[in-house]
C-alpha positions, 0 to 999 in steps of 0.5 A: 805898450807905449800907446796903452801907457799914454792913453790907457789910464783908468783901465784895469788892463790893456785888454779892457782898454782894447775892448773899450776902443773896439766898443767905441768903433762899433757904437760910432759906425752903428750910429753913423749908419742909422743916421745916414741910411736907417734902412741899411742893416749893420752887422758883424761876423766875429769868431764863433765863440763869444767866451769860453765858460772856463773864463765866464759862466755866461760863456759856452762850453767850448775851448776855442779862440774867443772873440772877447779874449782874442779879438777884444770884441764883446759881441754879446754886449753889442747884441744886448745894446742893440748896436747890430741888426744881425750877427753872423758868427764864423 
């Protein structure tokens, strides 16, 4: 809680701040790999559910733990932004 109070200014919630931090990690790793070795493919293996439809109309008709809400990983956004060469949901 202390860290969020200190660094989370400008975010509506701790969850949004955490997703932002995770996003920055994915962006930085993606760029570093493409700069150092463009032939290397970069991907992640997140939880199989991005989001449940009960929380987001774009989500799946599932009831399981969702990467977006449980791990603060907006994997759908990473794919849409072309940050990954592949995604292998678990």
